C-alpha positions in Angstrom: 126.2 45.2 91.8 124.4 42.0 92.4 126.2 38.6 92.6 124.9 37.3 89.3 126.2 40.3 87.4 129.5 40.2 89.2 129.9 36.5 88.4 129.0 37.1 84.7 131.6 39.9 84.4 134.3 37.8 86.2 133.7 34.8 83.8 133.8 36.9 80.6 137.2 36.6 78.9 139.4 39.7 78.6 138.7 41.6 75.5 141.5 43.4 73.7 141.3 47.2 73.9 140.6 47.7 70.2 137.7 45.2 70.1 136.3 46.9 73.2 136.3 50.3 71.4 135.2 49.2 67.9 132.3 46.8 67.2 133.3 44.3 64.4 131.3 46.2 61.8 131.5 49.7 63.2 133.9 51.0 60.6 131.9 49.7 57.7 128.7 51.2 59.2 130.2 54.7 59.2 128.5 57.0 56.6 131.9 58.0 55.1 133.0 54.3 54.7 132.2 54.1 51.0 134.6 57.0 50.3 137.3 56.0 52.9 137.4 52.4 51.7 138.5 53.5 48.3 141.4 55.8 49.4 144.7 54.5 48.2 147.2 54.5 51.1 150.4 52.6 51.8 150.6 51.0 55.2 154.1 50.1 56.3 155.6 48.2 59.2 159.4 48.5 59.4 161.9 46.6 61.5 165.5 47.9 61.4 168.0 45.4 59.9 171.5 46.7 60.3 173.7 45.9 57.3 170.8 44.3 55.3 171.1 45.3 51.6 169.0 45.0 48.5 171.3 42.2 47.2 170.6 40.3 50.5 166.9 40.7 49.8 167.2 39.5 46.2 169.2 36.4 47.4 166.5 35.3 49.9 165.2 31.8 49.3 161.7 30.4 50.4 161.7 29.5 54.1 164.9 31.4 54.8 164.9 33.7 57.8 166.7 37.0 58.6 168.3 37.6 62.0 167.4 40.9 63.6 167.9 42.5 67.0 164.2 43.3 67.3 162.7 41.6 70.3 159.9 39.3 69.1 157.5 40.4 71.8 158.0 44.1 71.2 155.3 46.0 69.4 156.0 47.3 65.9 154.8 50.7 64.5 152.2 50.7 61.7 152.6 53.9 59.6 150.7 55.7 56.9 153.5 57.7 55.2 155.4 59.2 58.1 152.4 59.2 60.5 152.2 56.4 63.0 148.7 55.0 63.0 149.0 52.2 65.5 151.1 49.6 67.1 150.9 45.9 66.5 152.4 42.4 67.0 153.3 40.0 64.2 151.5 36.7 64.2 151.5 33.7 61.9 148.0 32.4 60.9 148.0 29.3 58.8 151.5 30.0 57.4 150.6 33.6 56.6 152.2 36.5 58.5 149.8 39.0 59.9 149.9 42.1 62.0 147.5 42.1 65.0 146.7 45.7 66.0 147.3 46.2 69.8 147.0 50.0 70.2 145.7 52.9 68.1 148.0 56.0 68.2 
């Protein structure tokens, strides 16, 4: 490898694994995308909250937080039904909670 190429590779920022595998529009370019994009599926991310009840959920106020024993830096499973689809990390983007996918299962 020549020096220019090695320098360019060394200066390039690390790319998350998912972005390295999928180009930004790769999914939408797939021939089956028109059908797949209309499939109704429920994606869920669950964090166990011991002792948390429905009445606790109903009593939540805006801005109130819930204490859990989940480690903030630990990945959470993203599931479709009972099938684990990927792992991700929670992030807050402009006061909106989001899940950033870190690994596909």
